[in-house]
DRENTORKOL-3810 file (N, C-alpha, C; in nm, 4 decimals):
REM DRENTORKOL-3810
@n.u->-0.5398; n.v->0.0730; n.w->-0.9125; ca.u->-0.4731; ca.v->0.2082; ca.w->-0.8778; c.u->-0.4200; c.v->0.2755; c.w->-1.0018
@n.u->-0.3409; n.v->0.1941; n.w->-1.0658; ca.u->-0.2856; ca.v->0.2515; ca.w->-1.2146; c.u->-0.3895; c.v->0.2923; c.w->-1.3065
@n.u->-0.5005; n.v->0.2226; n.w->-1.3192; ca.u->-0.6065; ca.v->0.2487; ca.w->-1.4092; c.u->-0.6719; c.v->0.4046; c.w->-1.3602
@n.u->-0.6901; n.v->0.4192; n.w->-1.2355; ca.u->-0.7429; ca.v->0.5342; ca.w->-1.1854; c.u->-0.6455; c.v->0.6531; c.w->-1.2138
@n.u->-0.5130; n.v->0.6286; n.w->-1.2043; ca.u->-0.4176; ca.v->0.7389; ca.w->-1.2276; c.u->-0.4249; c.v->0.7607; c.w->-1.3762
@n.u->-0.4300; n.v->0.6646; n.w->-1.4532; ca.u->-0.4237; ca.v->0.6854; ca.w->-1.6020; c.u->-0.5561; c.v->0.7753; c.w->-1.6333
@n.u->-0.6703; n.v->0.7497; n.w->-1.5650; ca.u->-0.7921; ca.v->0.8345; ca.w->-1.5893; c.u->-0.7612; c.v->0.9801; c.w->-1.5457
@n.u->-0.6938; n.v->0.9889; n.w->-1.4249; ca.u->-0.6562; ca.v->1.1204; ca.w->-1.3883; c.u->-0.5722; c.v->1.1984; c.w->-1.4805
@n.u->-0.4718; n.v->1.1181; n.w->-1.5196; ca.u->-0.3590; ca.v->1.1856; ca.w->-1.6258; c.u->-0.4390; c.v->1.2261; c.w->-1.7601
@n.u->-0.5322; n.v->1.1501; n.w->-1.8042; ca.u->-0.6047; ca.v->1.1919; ca.w->-1.9231; c.u->-0.6805; c.v->1.3134; c.w->-1.8936
@n.u->-0.7525; n.v->1.3237; n.w->-1.7801; ca.u->-0.8257; ca.v->1.4337; ca.w->-1.7398; c.u->-0.7298; c.v->1.5601; c.w->-1.7319
@n.u->-0.6079; n.v->1.5395; n.w->-1.6712; ca.u->-0.5125; ca.v->1.6402; ca.w->-1.6615; c.u->-0.4671; c.v->1.6932; c.w->-1.7920
@n.u->-0.4403; n.v->1.6117; n.w->-1.8781; ca.u->-0.4015; ca.v->1.6576; ca.w->-2.0280; c.u->-0.5069; c.v->1.7448; c.w->-2.0887
@n.u->-0.6300; n.v->1.7040; n.w->-2.0703; ca.u->-0.7452; ca.v->1.7939; ca.w->-2.1180; c.u->-0.7360; c.v->1.9282; c.w->-2.0531
@n.u->-0.7123; n.v->1.9278; n.w->-1.9253; ca.u->-0.6956; ca.v->2.0711; ca.w->-1.8592; c.u->-0.5826; c.v->2.1499; c.w->-1.9069
@n.u->-0.4654; n.v->2.0827; n.w->-1.9402; ca.u->-0.3536; ca.v->2.1470; ca.w->-1.9795; c.u->-0.3913; c.v->2.2023; c.w->-2.1199
@n.u->-0.4543; n.v->2.1112; n.w->-2.1981; ca.u->-0.4824; ca.v->2.1580; ca.w->-2.3393; c.u->-0.5835; c.v->2.2813; c.w->-2.3363
@n.u->-0.6740; n.v->2.2918; n.w->-2.2454; ca.u->-0.7618; ca.v->2.3926; ca.w->-2.2339; c.u->-0.6846; c.v->2.5211; c.w->-2.1946
@n.u->-0.5803; n.v->2.5098; n.w->-2.1025; ca.u->-0.5082; ca.v->2.6459; ca.w->-2.0714; c.u->-0.4114; c.v->2.6795; c.w->-2.1899
@n.u->-0.3657; n.v->2.5764; n.w->-2.2616; ca.u->-0.2780; ca.v->2.6132; ca.w->-2.3688; c.u->-0.3514; c.v->2.6763; c.w->-2.4698
@n.u->-0.4900; n.v->2.6564; n.w->-2.4836; ca.u->-0.5742; ca.v->2.7389; ca.w->-2.5812; c.u->-0.5819; c.v->2.8891; c.w->-2.5406
@n.u->-0.5723; n.v->2.9047; n.w->-2.4030; ca.u->-0.5828; ca.v->3.0366; ca.w->-2.3523; c.u->-0.4447; c.v->3.1059; c.w->-2.3365
@n.u->-0.3406; n.v->3.0342; n.w->-2.4159; ca.u->-0.2036; ca.v->3.1082; ca.w->-2.4076; c.u->-0.1433; c.v->3.0918; c.w->-2.2687
@n.u->-0.1726; n.v->2.9765; n.w->-2.2033; ca.u->-0.1086; ca.v->2.9466; ca.w->-2.0715; c.u->-0.0237; c.v->2.8158; c.w->-2.1039
@n.u->0.0787; n.v->2.8237; n.w->-2.1633; ca.u->0.1559; ca.v->2.6865; ca.w->-2.1905; c.u->0.2258; c.v->2.6450; c.w->-2.0750
@n.u->0.2116; n.v->2.5114; n.w->-2.0569; ca.u->0.2850; ca.v->2.4299; ca.w->-1.9513; c.u->0.3571; c.v->2.3194; c.w->-2.0069
@n.u->0.4492; n.v->2.2680; n.w->-1.9348; ca.u->0.5266; ca.v->2.1456; ca.w->-1.9725; c.u->0.4813; c.v->2.0506; c.w->-1.8797
@n.u->0.4442; n.v->1.9240; n.w->-1.9372; ca.u->0.3996; ca.v->1.8078; ca.w->-1.8531; c.u->0.4891; c.v->1.6905; c.w->-1.8896
@n.u->0.5609; n.v->1.6406; n.w->-1.7880; ca.u->0.6218; ca.v->1.5201; ca.w->-1.8100; c.u->0.5544; c.v->1.4183; c.w->-1.7127
@n.u->0.5704; n.v->1.2820; n.w->-1.7601; ca.u->0.4954; ca.v->1.1892; ca.w->-1.6750; c.u->0.5530; c.v->1.0475; c.w->-1.6985
@n.u->0.5250; n.v->0.9759; n.w->-1.5896; ca.u->0.5730; ca.v->0.8272; ca.w->-1.5846; c.u->0.4467; c.v->0.7662; c.w->-1.5271
@n.u->0.3433; n.v->0.7440; n.w->-1.6152; ca.u->0.2146; ca.v->0.6911; ca.w->-1.5762; c.u->0.2409; c.v->0.5532; c.w->-1.4861
@n.u->0.3312; n.v->0.4734; n.w->-1.5478; ca.u->0.3416; ca.v->0.3444; ca.w->-1.4690; c.u->0.3908; c.v->0.3581; c.w->-1.3274
@n.u->0.4599; n.v->0.4664; n.w->-1.3132; ca.u->0.5049; ca.v->0.5051; ca.w->-1.1744; c.u->0.4013; c.v->0.5947; c.w->-1.0915
@n.u->0.3011; n.v->0.6300; n.w->-1.1648; ca.u->0.2024; ca.v->0.7176; ca.w->-1.1183; c.u->0.2700; c.v->0.8554; c.w->-1.0722
@n.u->0.3419; n.v->0.9141; n.w->-1.1570; ca.u->0.4064; ca.v->1.0413; ca.w->-1.1342; c.u->0.3788; c.v->1.1379; c.w->-1.2595
@n.u->0.3436; n.v->1.2487; n.w->-1.2231; ca.u->0.3278; ca.v->1.3661; ca.w->-1.3232; c.u->0.3941; c.v->1.4887; c.w->-1.2844
@n.u->0.4659; n.v->1.5608; n.w->-1.3577; ca.u->0.5339; ca.v->1.6809; ca.w->-1.3283; c.u->0.4784; c.v->1.7895; c.w->-1.4145
@n.u->0.4504; n.v->1.9066; n.w->-1.3584; ca.u->0.3975; ca.v->2.0170; ca.w->-1.4399; c.u->0.4978; c.v->2.1352; c.w->-1.4228
@n.u->0.5286; n.v->2.1865; n.w->-1.5205; ca.u->0.6195; ca.v->2.3069; ca.w->-1.5140; c.u->0.5670; c.v->2.4171; c.w->-1.6018
@n.u->0.5968; n.v->2.5415; n.w->-1.5424; ca.u->0.5547; ca.v->2.6604; ca.w->-1.6294; c.u->0.6482; c.v->2.6525; c.w->-1.7405
@n.u->0.5944; n.v->2.7176; n.w->-1.8555; ca.u->0.6829; ca.v->2.7247; ca.w->-1.9792; c.u->0.8186; c.v->2.7849; c.w->-1.9505
@n.u->0.8286; n.v->2.8749; n.w->-1.8662; ca.u->0.9467; ca.v->2.9472; ca.w->-1.8494; c.u->1.0389; c.v->2.9041; c.w->-1.7482
@n.u->0.9954; n.v->2.7872; n.w->-1.6801; ca.u->1.0876; ca.v->2.7277; ca.w->-1.5718; c.u->1.2175; c.v->2.6814; c.w->-1.6419
@n.u->1.3293; n.v->2.7051; n.w->-1.5790; ca.u->1.4542; ca.v->2.6786; ca.w->-1.6395; c.u->1.5052; c.v->2.5425; c.w->-1.5916
@n.u->1.5951; n.v->2.4892; n.w->-1.6604; ca.u->1.6618; ca.v->2.3565; ca.w->-1.6137; c.u->1.7088; c.v->2.3675; c.w->-1.4882
@n.u->1.7785; n.v->2.4699; n.w->-1.4473; ca.u->1.8270; ca.v->2.4947; ca.w->-1.3005; c.u->1.7136; c.v->2.4895; c.w->-1.2086
@n.u->1.6135; n.v->2.5583; n.w->-1.2280; ca.u->1.4847; ca.v->2.5392; ca.w->-1.1423; c.u->1.4388; c.v->2.3977; c.w->-1.1281
@n.u->1.4294; n.v->2.3327; n.w->-1.2368; ca.u->1.3727; ca.v->2.1926; ca.w->-1.2381; c.u->1.4791; c.v->2.1110; c.w->-1.1658
@n.u->1.6081; n.v->2.1358; n.w->-1.1886; ca.u->1.7074; ca.v->2.0527; ca.w->-1.1056; c.u->1.6967; c.v->2.0756; c.w->-0.9552
@n.u->1.6751; n.v->2.1939; n.w->-0.9158; ca.u->1.6546; ca.v->2.2348; ca.w->-0.7691; c.u->1.5213; c.v->2.1684; c.w->-0.7175
@n.u->1.4230; n.v->2.1608; n.w->-0.7959; ca.u->1.3000; ca.v->2.0825; ca.w->-0.7342; c.u->1.3373; c.v->1.9370; c.w->-0.7224
@n.u->1.4026; n.v->1.8775; n.w->-0.8259; ca.u->1.4401; ca.v->1.7300; ca.w->-0.8196; c.u->1.5213; c.v->1.7105; c.w->-0.6963
@n.u->1.6276; n.v->1.7973; n.w->-0.6732; ca.u->1.7141; ca.v->1.7865; ca.w->-0.5627; c.u->1.6310; c.v->1.7863; c.w->-0.4291
@n.u->1.5155; n.v->1.8692; n.w->-0.4215; ca.u->1.4373; ca.v->1.8727; ca.w->-0.2990; c.u->1.3828; c.v->1.7345; c.w->-0.2784
@n.u->1.3420; n.v->1.6602; n.w->-0.3846; ca.u->1.2840; ca.v->1.5293; ca.w->-0.3692; c.u->1.4022; c.v->1.4380; c.w->-0.3236
@n.u->1.5137; n.v->1.4510; n.w->-0.3664; ca.u->1.6294; ca.v->1.3663; ca.w->-0.3193; c.u->1.6561; c.v->1.3911; c.w->-0.1779
@n.u->1.6579; n.v->1.5151; n.w->-0.1440; ca.u->1.6853; ca.v->1.5601; ca.w->0.0008; c.u->1.5842; c.v->1.5026; c.w->0.0978
@n.u->1.4423; n.v->1.5011; n.w->0.0512; ca.u->1.3359; ca.v->1.4504; ca.w->0.1284; c.u->1.3602; c.v->1.2987; c.w->0.1491
@n.u->1.4032; n.v->1.2253; n.w->0.0515; ca.u->1.4274; ca.v->1.0856; ca.w->0.0736; c.u->1.5413; c.v->1.0710; c.w->0.1690
@n.u->1.6457; n.v->1.1387; n.w->0.1480; ca.u->1.7682; ca.v->1.1463; ca.w->0.2441; c.u->1.7116; c.v->1.1561; c.w->0.3898
@n.u->1.6423; n.v->1.2666; n.w->0.4074; ca.u->1.5939; ca.v->1.2980; ca.w->0.5386; c.u->1.5067; c.v->1.2011; c.w->0.6079
@n.u->1.4057; n.v->1.1351; n.w->0.5076; ca.u->1.3152; ca.v->1.0439; ca.w->0.5657; c.u->1.3668; c.v->0.9182; c.w->0.5978
@n.u->1.4812; n.v->0.8864; n.w->0.5258; ca.u->1.5402; ca.v->0.7432; ca.w->0.5359; c.u->1.6411; c.v->0.7611; c.w->0.6650
@n.u->1.6912; n.v->0.8853; n.w->0.6890; ca.u->1.7831; ca.v->0.9081; ca.w->0.7903; c.u->1.8978; c.v->0.7931; c.w->0.7826
@n.u->1.9360; n.v->0.7486; n.w->0.8962; ca.u->2.0460; ca.v->0.6437; ca.w->0.8822; c.u->2.0036; c.v->0.5095; c.w->0.8689
@n.u->1.8934; n.v->0.4782; n.w->0.8468; ca.u->1.8290; ca.v->0.3492; ca.w->0.8507; c.u->1.8642; c.v->0.2613; c.w->0.7158
@n.u->1.9128; n.v->0.3289; n.w->0.6160; ca.u->1.9390; ca.v->0.2597; ca.w->0.5021; c.u->2.0984; c.v->0.2583; c.w->0.4735
@n.u->2.1460; n.v->0.1545; n.w->0.4285; ca.u->2.2912; ca.v->0.1419; ca.w->0.4074; c.u->2.3551; c.v->0.2482; c.w->0.3042
@n.u->2.2716; n.v->0.2951; n.w->0.2220; ca.u->2.3147; ca.v->0.3860; ca.w->0.1165; c.u->2.2873; c.v->0.5363; c.w->0.1646
@n.u->2.2251; n.v->0.5566; n.w->0.2809; ca.u->2.1841; ca.v->0.6870; ca.w->0.3278; c.u->2.2934; c.v->0.7834; c.w->0.3079
@n.u->2.4131; n.v->0.7603; n.w->0.3645; ca.u->2.5146; ca.v->0.8482; ca.w->0.3576; c.u->2.5628; c.v->0.8914; c.w->0.2104
@n.u->2.5593; n.v->0.7857; n.w->0.1194; ca.u->2.5966; ca.v->0.8140; ca.w->-0.0092; c.u->2.4919; c.v->0.9213; c.w->-0.0647
@n.u->2.3688; n.v->0.8979; n.w->-0.0360; ca.u->2.2562; ca.v->0.9829; ca.w->-0.0866; c.u->2.2662; c.v->1.1306; c.w->-0.0282
@n.u->2.2879; n.v->1.1183; n.w->0.1010; ca.u->2.2806; ca.v->1.2571; ca.w->0.1660; c.u->2.4018; c.v->1.3450; c.w->0.1285
@n.u->2.5226; n.v->1.2792; n.w->0.1313; ca.u->2.6456; ca.v->1.3618; ca.w->0.1084; c.u->2.6531; c.v->1.4078; c.w->-0.0277
@n.u->2.6028; n.v->1.3174; n.w->-0.1376; ca.u->2.5945; ca.v->1.3644; ca.w->-0.2618; c.u->2.4910; c.v->1.4824; c.w->-0.2931
@n.u->2.3855; n.v->1.4632; n.w->-0.2236; ca.u->2.2809; ca.v->1.5698; ca.w->-0.2375; c.u->2.3337; c.v->1.7136; c.w->-0.1764
@n.u->2.4112; n.v->1.7013; n.w->-0.0671; ca.u->2.4747; ca.v->1.8272; ca.w->-0.0219; c.u->2.5738; c.v->1.8913; c.w->-0.1265
@n.u->2.6512; n.v->1.8092; n.w->-0.1861; ca.u->2.7366; ca.v->1.8614; ca.w->-0.3006; c.u->2.6427; c.v->1.9255; c.w->-0.3981
@n.u->2.5453; n.v->1.8544; n.w->-0.4385; ca.u->2.4679; ca.v->1.9049; ca.w->-0.5445; c.u->2.4030; c.v->2.0434; c.w->-0.4968
@n.u->2.3482; n.v->2.0476; n.w->-0.3787; ca.u->2.2890; ca.v->2.1699; ca.w->-0.3263; c.u->2.3941; c.v->2.2842; c.w->-0.3491
@n.u->2.5072; n.v->2.2770; n.w->-0.3039; ca.u->2.6134; ca.v->2.3685; ca.w->-0.3059; c.u->2.6424; c.v->2.4194; c.w->-0.4534
@n.u->2.6556; n.v->2.3078; n.w->-0.5433; ca.u->2.6681; ca.v->2.3432; ca.w->-0.6782; c.u->2.5554; c.v->2.4087; c.w->-0.7463
@n.u->2.4398; n.v->2.3646; n.w->-0.7294; ca.u->2.3236; ca.v->2.4329; ca.w->-0.7744; c.u->2.3036; c.v->2.5743; c.w->-0.7406
@n.u->2.3211; n.v->2.6035; n.w->-0.6057; ca.u->2.3190; ca.v->2.7300; ca.w->-0.5464; c.u->2.4189; c.v->2.8263; c.w->-0.6085
@n.u->2.5444; n.v->2.7692; n.w->-0.6502; ca.u->2.6289; ca.v->2.8565; ca.w->-0.7192; c.u->2.6517; c.v->2.8409; c.w->-0.8528
@n.u->2.5422; n.v->2.7802; n.w->-0.9306; ca.u->2.5530; ca.v->2.7509; ca.w->-1.0637; c.u->2.5870; c.v->2.8624; c.w->-1.1640
@n.u->2.5327; n.v->2.9827; n.w->-1.1242; ca.u->2.5569; ca.v->3.1075; ca.w->-1.2038; c.u->2.6727; c.v->3.2009; c.w->-1.1480
@n.u->2.7448; n.v->3.1379; n.w->-1.0581; ca.u->2.8506; ca.v->3.2156; ca.w->-0.9819; c.u->2.9792; c.v->3.1294; c.w->-0.9662
@n.u->3.0703; n.v->3.1908; n.w->-0.8899; ca.u->3.1967; ca.v->3.1256; ca.w->-0.8693; c.u->3.1896; c.v->3.0444; c.w->-0.7283
@n.u->3.2254; n.v->2.9362; n.w->-0.7286; ca.u->3.2404; ca.v->2.8621; ca.w->-0.5883; c.u->3.3647; c.v->2.9267; c.w->-0.5035
@n.u->3.3316; n.v->2.9517; n.w->-0.3895; ca.u->3.4349; ca.v->3.0154; ca.w->-0.3007; c.u->3.5316; c.v->2.9008; c.w->-0.2584
@n.u->3.6356; n.v->2.9394; n.w->-0.1998; ca.u->3.7350; ca.v->2.8507; ca.w->-0.1484; c.u->3.6696; c.v->2.7697; c.w->-0.0300
@n.u->3.5909; n.v->2.8391; n.w->0.0565; ca.u->3.5251; ca.v->2.7530; ca.w->0.1545; c.u->3.4198; c.v->2.6598; c.w->0.1042
@n.u->3.3544; n.v->2.6983; n.w->-0.0123; ca.u->3.2480; ca.v->2.6026; ca.w->-0.0663; c.u->3.3307; c.v->2.4785; c.w->-0.1291
@n.u->3.4534; n.v->2.4969; n.w->-0.1960; ca.u->3.5219; ca.v->2.4029; ca.w->-0.2517; c.u->3.5776; c.v->2.3089; c.w->-0.1379
@n.u->3.6090; n.v->2.3564; n.w->-0.0184; ca.u->3.6489; ca.v->2.2787; ca.w->0.0979; c.u->3.5295; c.v->2.1945; c.w->0.1380
@n.u->3.4133; n.v->2.2484; n.w->0.1384; ca.u->3.3124; ca.v->2.1805; ca.w->0.1905; c.u->3.2616; c.v->2.0649; c.w->0.0844
@n.u->3.2768; n.v->2.0976; n.w->-0.0379; ca.u->3.2529; ca.v->1.9897; ca.w->-0.1403; c.u->3.3496; c.v->1.8762; c.w->-0.1155
@n.u->3.4757; n.v->1.9000; n.w->-0.0961; ca.u->3.5843; ca.v->1.8092; ca.w->-0.0742; c.u->3.5442; c.v->1.7220; c.w->0.0363
@n.u->3.5081; n.v->1.7938; n.w->0.1477; ca.u->3.4641; ca.v->1.7176; ca.w->0.2831; c.u->3.3610; c.v->1.6173; c.w->0.2561
@n.u->3.2504; n.v->1.6642; n.w->0.1862; ca.u->3.1514; ca.v->1.5600; ca.w->0.1470; c.u->3.2000; c.v->1.4547; c.w->0.0588
@n.u->3.2822; n.v->1.4836; n.w->-0.0441; ca.u->3.3433; ca.v->1.3922; ca.w->-0.1221; c.u->3.4327; c.v->1.2865; c.w->-0.0439
@n.u->3.4903; n.v->1.3253; n.w->0.0593; ca.u->3.5693; ca.v->1.2286; ca.w->0.1451; c.u->3.4630; c.v->1.1577; c.w->0.2070
@n.u->3.3612; n.v->1.2110; n.w->0.2649; ca.u->3.2610; ca.v->1.1261; ca.w->0.3409; c.u->3.1953; c.v->1.0274; c.w->0.2419
@n.u->3.1789; n.v->1.0614; n.w->0.1147; ca.u->3.1194; ca.v->0.9646; ca.w->0.0159; c.u->3.2238; c.v->0.8467; c.w->0.0041
@n.u->3.3492; n.v->0.8813; n.w->-0.0127; ca.u->3.4605; ca.v->0.7830; ca.w->-0.0235; c.u->3.4477; c.v->0.6877; c.w->0.0837
@n.u->3.4415; n.v->0.7359; n.w->0.2144; ca.u->3.4426; ca.v->0.6530; ca.w->0.3288; c.u->3.3061; c.v->0.5643; c.w->0.3199
@n.u->3.2059; n.v->0.6332; n.w->0.2857; ca.u->3.0697; ca.v->0.5462; ca.w->0.2812; c.u->3.0765; c.v->0.4364; c.w->0.1725
@n.u->3.1578; n.v->0.4696; n.w->0.0585; ca.u->3.1720; ca.v->0.3629; ca.w->-0.0410; c.u->3.2608; c.v->0.2481; c.w->0.0129
@n.u->3.3558; n.v->0.2772; n.w->0.0992; ca.u->3.4367; ca.v->0.1778; ca.w->0.1471; c.u->3.3483; c.v->0.1021; c.w->0.2479
@n.u->3.2727; n.v->0.1638; n.w->0.3309; ca.u->3.1822; ca.v->0.0803; ca.w->0.4223; c.u->3.0781; c.v->-0.0181; c.w->0.3415
@n.u->3.0201; n.v->0.0509; n.w->0.2450; ca.u->2.9177; ca.v->-0.0319; ca.w->0.1702; c.u->2.9996; c.v->-0.1516; c.w->0.1010
@n.u->3.1089; n.v->-0.1304; n.w->0.0415; ca.u->3.1983; ca.v->-0.2319; ca.w->-0.0093; c.u->3.2390; c.v->-0.3509; c.w->0.0816
@n.u->3.2756; n.v->-0.2937; n.w->0.2029; ca.u->3.3314; ca.v->-0.4052; ca.w->0.3008; c.u->3.2038; c.v->-0.4830; c.w->0.3590
@n.u->3.0918; n.v->-0.4146; n.w->0.3705; ca.u->2.9643; ca.v->-0.4832; ca.w->0.4104; c.u->2.9242; c.v->-0.5792; c.w->0.3007
@n.u->2.9494; n.v->-0.5492; n.w->0.1820; ca.u->2.8967; ca.v->-0.6267; ca.w->0.0570; c.u->2.9845; c.v->-0.7569; c.w->0.0574
@n.u->3.1107; n.v->-0.7450; n.w->0.0879; ca.u->3.1984; ca.v->-0.8589; ca.w->0.0745; c.u->3.1827; c.v->-0.9475; c.w->0.1961
@n.u->3.1229; n.v->-0.9090; n.w->0.3117; ca.u->3.1019; ca.v->-0.9890; ca.w->0.4155; c.u->2.9716; c.v->-1.0709; c.w->0.4121
@n.u->2.8939; n.v->-1.0524; n.w->0.3115; ca.u->2.7654; ca.v->-1.1112; ca.w->0.3060; c.u->2.7794; c.v->-1.2551; c.w->0.2433
END
């Protein structure tokens, strides 16, 4: 599988090079060992890339639901990040700050649960 992916990645780099020669620059990041490649338009911002990564994190949280002991830590953290990224270029409202605090409190409770479960093993 990894060998097939490496071949795909090499072909992808050739395609990227062909488009760059036509003045269509893209940014490619990869982890071939994990069989992952990300392609971004040249003008994509760090904020846009962070939002895309948060979508991946949120998908994991939703897919896992409450079947994993760390689910709540992941989900509640992602909700805080969602609020922060949405307001990155703006000011957080008092209501949003309260919501962040509520999620932070849930994270604290989850940490206590994870810690107490860890000590009982």
